[in-house]
C-alpha positions in Angstrom: -44.3 -77.1 -79.4 -46.9 -74.7 -77.9 -50.2 -73.4 -79.1 -51.5 -69.8 -79.5 -55.2 -69.0 -79.9 -55.9 -66.6 -82.7 -58.7 -63.9 -82.7 -60.4 -65.6 -85.7 -60.8 -68.9 -83.8 -57.9 -70.7 -85.5 -54.8 -72.1 -83.7 -51.1 -71.3 -84.3 -48.7 -74.1 -83.4 -45.1 -72.9 -82.7 -41.7 -74.5 -82.3 -38.2 -73.2 -81.5 -34.9 -74.1 -83.1 -31.4 -72.8 -82.7 -29.4 -71.4 -85.6 -26.1 -73.3 -85.6 -24.2 -70.3 -87.1 -25.3 -67.7 -84.5 -26.5 -69.7 -81.5 -29.7 -67.6 -81.5 -33.2 -69.1 -81.2 -35.8 -68.7 -83.9 -39.4 -69.8 -84.2 -41.5 -71.5 -86.9 -45.2 -71.9 -87.0 -48.2 -73.5 -88.7 -51.9 -72.4 -88.4 -54.8 -74.8 -88.3 -58.5 -74.6 -87.9 -58.9 -77.1 -85.0 -57.0 -78.1 -82.0 -57.4 -81.9 -81.9 -55.1 -84.8 -81.3 -54.9 -85.4 -85.0 -54.2 -81.7 -85.9 -51.5 -81.5 -83.2 -49.7 -84.5 -84.6 -49.9 -83.1 -88.1 -48.7 -79.7 -86.9 -45.7 -81.3 -85.2 -44.7 -83.1 -88.4 -45.0 -79.9 -90.4 -43.0 -77.9 -87.9 -40.2 -80.6 -87.8 -40.1 -80.5 -91.6 -39.7 -76.8 -91.6 -36.9 -76.8 -89.1 -35.1 -79.6 -91.0 -35.3 -77.7 -94.2 -34.0 -74.5 -92.6 -31.1 -76.3 -90.9 -30.2 -78.2 -94.1 -30.2 -75.0 -96.1 -27.8 -73.6 -93.5 -25.6 -76.7 -93.7 -25.8 -77.5 -97.4 -27.1 -74.2 -98.9 -30.3 -73.9 -100.8 -30.3 -77.0 -103.0 -31.1 -76.2 -106.6 -33.2 -79.1 -107.9 -33.8 -80.3 -111.5 -30.1 -80.2 -112.7 -29.5 -82.7 -115.5 -26.2 -84.6 -115.9 -25.4 -82.9 -119.2 -26.1 -79.4 -117.7 -23.6 -80.2 -114.9 -21.0 -81.4 -117.3 -21.4 -78.4 -119.6 -21.0 -76.0 -116.6 -18.2 -77.9 -114.9 -15.8 -78.6 -117.8 -15.0 -74.9 -118.7 -14.1 -74.3 -115.0 -12.0 -77.5 -114.8 -10.2 -76.5 -118.0 -8.8 -73.4 -116.2 -7.5 -75.5 -113.3 -5.6 -78.4 -114.9 -3.1 -79.2 -117.7 -4.5 -79.5 -121.2 -4.1 -83.2 -121.5 -5.7 -83.7 -118.1 -8.7 -81.7 -119.3 -8.8 -83.6 -122.6 -8.8 -87.0 -120.7 -11.7 -85.8 -118.5 -13.7 -84.6 -121.5 -13.1 -88.0 -123.2 -14.3 -89.9 -120.1 -17.4 -87.9 -119.8 -18.3 -88.5 -123.4 -18.3 -92.2 -122.5 -20.4 -91.6 -119.4 -22.9 -89.7 -121.5 -23.2 -92.7 -123.9 -23.9 -95.0 -120.9 -26.1 -92.7 -118.8 -28.9 -90.6 -120.3 -27.7 -86.9 -120.5 -31.1 -85.7 -119.1 -30.7 -87.8 -115.9 -31.4 -85.7 -112.8 -28.1 -85.7 -110.8 -30.1 -85.7 -107.5 -31.4 -89.2 -108.6 -27.9 -90.6 -109.1 -27.3 -92.7 -106.0 -24.2 -94.6 -104.7 -26.0 -97.9 -105.5 -26.7 -96.7 -109.1 -23.0 -95.7 -109.6 -21.7 -98.9 -108.1 -23.8 -100.9 -110.5 -22.6 -98.7 -113.4 -18.9 -99.2 -112.5 -19.4 -103.0 -112.1 -21.1 -103.0 -115.6 -18.0 -101.2 -117.0 -15.7 -103.8 -115.4 -17.5 -107.1 -115.9 -19.8 -106.6 -118.9 -18.0 -104.0 -121.0 -14.7 -105.5 -119.8 -12.9 -102.2 -119.2 -9.6 -102.3 -117.3 -9.4 -101.4 -113.6 -7.3 -98.3 -114.4 -9.8 -97.0 -117.0 -12.8 -97.4 -114.6 -10.8 -95.9 -111.7 -10.1 -92.8 -113.9 -13.8 -92.5 -114.8 -14.6 -92.6 -111.2 -12.0 -89.9 -110.3 -13.4 -87.6 -113.0 -17.0 -88.0 -111.8 -15.9 -87.5 -108.2 -14.4 -84.1 -109.0 -17.5 -83.1 -111.0 -19.9 -84.1 -108.3 -17.7 -82.2 -105.7 -18.3 -79.2 -107.9 -22.1 -79.9 -107.8 -22.0 -80.0 -103.9 -20.1 -76.7 -103.7 -22.6 -75.1 -106.0 -25.6 -76.4 -104.1 -26.8 -78.8 -106.8 -26.3 -81.8 -104.4 -26.3 -82.3 -100.7 -23.5 -84.8 -100.9 -21.2 -86.4 -103.4 -22.6 -89.9 -104.3 -19.2 -91.1 -105.4 -17.9 -90.9 -101.8 -20.0 -94.0 -100.8 -19.2 -96.1 -103.9 -17.3 -99.3 -103.4 -16.0 -100.9 -106.6 -15.2 -104.6 -106.8 -12.1 -104.3 -109.0 -11.1 -107.3 -111.1 -8.2 -109.2 -109.8 -5.3 -108.6 -112.2 -2.2 -110.6 -111.8 0.8 -111.5 -114.0 1.3 -108.0 -115.4 1.5 -106.7 -111.8 4.7 -108.7 -111.2 7.8 -106.4 -111.0 9.7 -108.6 -113.5 7.0 -107.9 -116.1 7.5 -104.1 -115.8 10.9 -104.0 -117.5 12.7 -105.8 -120.4 15.5 -108.3 -120.0 18.6 -107.8 -122.0 17.7 -110.2 -124.8 14.2 -108.6 -125.1 15.5 -105.1 -125.2 18.0 -106.1 -127.9 15.3 -107.6 -130.1 12.9 -104.7 -129.7 15.5 -102.0 -130.5 16.6 -103.9 -133.6 13.0 -104.2 -134.6 12.4 -100.5 -134.2 15.5 -99.5 -136.0 14.4 -101.7 -138.9 11.0 -99.9 -138.9 12.8 -96.5 -139.3 15.5 -94.5 -137.6 13.4 -92.0 -135.7 11.5 -94.8 -133.9 14.7 -96.8 -133.2 16.6 -93.8 -132.0 13.7 -92.6 -129.8 13.2 -96.0 -128.1 16.9 -96.3 -127.4 17.0 -92.7 -126.1 14.1 -93.5 -123.7 16.0 -96.6 -122.4 19.3 -94.6 -122.0 17.7 -91.7 -120.1 14.7 -93.1 -118.3 12.6 -90.2 -119.6 8.8 -90.3 -120.0 7.5 -90.3 -123.5 6.2 -86.7 -123.2 9.5 -85.4 -121.7 11.7 -86.9 -124.5 9.3 -86.0 -127.3 9.2 -82.4 -126.2 13.0 -81.9 -126.1 14.4 -79.0 -128.2 18.0 -77.8 -128.9 17.5 -75.2 -126.2 17.1 -78.0 -123.6 20.6 -79.5 -124.4 23.8 -78.0 -123.0 26.8 -80.3 -123.5 26.1 -83.6 -121.8 23.2 -82.1 -119.8 19.5 -82.1 -120.6 17.0 -79.8 -118.8 13.6 -81.5 -118.4 11.1 -78.7 -118.0 8.0 -79.7 -120.0 6.0 -82.4 -121.8 4.6 -82.8 -125.2 0.9 -82.2 -125.5 -1.1 -83.5 -128.5 -4.8 -82.9 -128.4 -7.2 -84.1 -131.1 -7.3 -81.9 -134.3 -4.6 -79.6 -132.8 -0.9 -79.3 -133.5 1.6 -80.7 -130.9 3.1 -78.2 -128.5 5.4 -78.2 -125.5 3.7 -77.5 -122.2 6.2 -75.9 -119.8 5.4 -78.1 -116.8 6.2 -81.8 -116.1 3.9 -84.5 -114.9 5.0 -84.0 -111.3 6.9 -81.3 -109.4 9.8 -83.7 -109.1 9.8 -84.1 -112.9 11.5 -80.7 -113.4 15.2 -81.6 -113.4 18.5 -81.7 -115.2 20.0 -85.0 -116.1 23.4 -86.2 -117.4 23.2 -87.8 -120.9 25.4 -90.8 -121.7 27.6 -90.5 -124.8 25.3 -92.8 -126.8 22.3 -90.6 -126.0 24.2 -87.5 -127.2 25.1 -89.3 -130.4 21.4 -90.1 -131.0 20.5 -86.4 -130.5 23.2 -85.3 -133.0 22.0 -87.9 -135.5 18.4 -86.6 -135.2 19.5 -83.0 -135.5 21.5 -83.8 -138.6 18.6 -85.6 -140.3 15.9 -83.1 -139.2 17.8 -79.8 -138.9 14.8 -77.4 -139.0 12.4 -79.2 -136.8 11.0 -77.7 -133.6 11.5 -80.9 -131.6 14.6 -83.1 -131.7 12.6 -86.2 -132.2 10.2 -86.3 -135.2 9.4 -88.4 -138.3 9.4 -87.5 -142.0 5.6 -87.1 -141.8 5.1 -85.3 -138.5 7.1 -82.8 -136.5 7.0 -85.1 -133.4 7.0 -88.8 -132.6 3.4 -89.9 -132.3 2.9 -92.0 -129.2 0.0 -94.0 -130.6 2.1 -95.0 -133.7 5.1 -95.9 -131.6 3.1 -98.1 -129.2 1.5 -99.8 -132.2 5.0 -100.6 -133.5 6.0 -101.9 -130.0 2.9 -104.2 -129.9 4.0 -105.7 -133.2 7.4 -106.4 -131.7 5.9 -107.9 -128.6 3.8 -110.2 -130.8 6.7 -111.2 -133.1 9.1 -112.1 -130.3 6.3 -113.6 -128.1 7.1 -111.3 -125.1 4.6 -112.0 -122.3 4.4 -108.6 -120.7 2.9 -105.2 -121.6 5.3 -103.5 -124.1 4.8 -99.8 -124.7 7.1 -96.8 -124.6 6.9 -96.6 -120.8 8.7 -99.9 -120.4 12.0 -98.4 -121.5 11.8 -96.1 -118.5 11.3 -99.0 -116.2 14.1 -100.9 -117.9 16.4 -97.9 -117.3 15.5 -98.1 -113.6 16.3 -101.8 -113.5 19.7 -101.2 -115.0 20.5 -98.5 -112.5 19.5 -100.8 -109.7 21.8 -103.5 -111.1 24.6 -101.0 -111.0 24.0 -100.5 -107.3 22.7 -96.9 -107.5 20.7 -96.0 -104.4 16.9 -95.9 -104.7 16.6 -92.2 -103.8 19.2 -91.2 -106.4 17.3 -93.2 -109.1 14.0 -91.6 -108.0 15.5 -88.1 -108.4 17.1 -89.0 -111.7 13.8 -90.2 -113.3 11.7 -87.4 -111.7 9.7 -89.5 -109.2 9.9 -88.4 -105.6 7.8 -91.4 -104.5 6.8 -94.0 -107.1 5.6 -97.5 -106.2 6.6 -99.0 -109.5 10.2 -97.7 -109.3 10.5 -99.0 -105.7 9.1 -102.5 -106.7 11.5 -102.8 -109.6 14.4 -101.7 -107.5 13.6 -104.2 -104.7 13.1 -107.0 -107.3 16.5 -106.4 -109.0 18.4 -106.0 -105.7 16.8 -109.1 -104.3 17.7 -111.0 -107.4 21.3 -109.8 -107.1 21.4 -110.9 -103.4 20.2 -114.3 -104.4 22.9 -114.6 -107.0 25.5 -113.6 -104.4 24.1 -116.2 -101.9 24.4 -118.9 -104.6 28.0 -118.1 -105.3 29.3 -117.9 -101.7 30.1 -121.7 -101.5 32.4 -121.3 -104.5 34.8 -119.2 -102.5 
């Protein structure tokens, strides 16, 4: 810092700084009436503040203060809608509605700190008793939204990046054997669903026979079937208050594939076509032109309760059961992954390793009988 005497008797204090983008030096200044130890200290503080603000505006942009949480949400969601699949957007919108119930919509986003968010997530986990996965998804949505705020100079940094969540320990359901159905469990559940009505029974059996995801099977049309081959190229989308439709992209890039249908699966499709000849989708009910996932999972929970099955039973368990059967047949893991449309899936790998280890143990126990 140096001092310049002005003609009117005042003093100008100057300081240099280097622009990190150009490498050139620039000057800032403050003018005071007196040149004393006190005014020199004050001048240095003001000069340092000016330089800090300039450098921060270069690094972060000119931060726009006073943005409320609801304002950010309303600005970000339409942009996000153009970037992602319809159901991904719908899920994000639903999560933010929950956030807006918990956090005041007029909260200034610059006041939302990592500590505040950590306490919020812990509240969701341990007081509102939400599942780990639910809280993780809320965190992911907020992370993307706050990234948008940083890019548009509403925040210097994303507060989510420094959040550390103490997730609840969840055991039991995480065990590989609880991810799929044993033969007797599968038999009971399929019989239960067939008794509830053919469309549900057929659909559940078809999921088991093919290993398809709910959305992939529910979106199948006659055009997707050629002989004993089924082309998987889309998924069913059902948004609130809107008709169901097929989105022509699968959950993952590996999800787009052609699979071979077993004879029983072909028979199921023919039965469906015969019963509902004019429907858009092959699988439907008498009331709706598709199989509602919520209704189906409700049916499966009833079966779980009736047969006292101590594992999570929803339509996805048939996919995992299909994987377990292929593993029992000795099909290589990479072939199974390609077949079910998962290039790299931890659950598929865990089920495969569990089943093959179980088979090895059975072999070991039988060797002495030779």
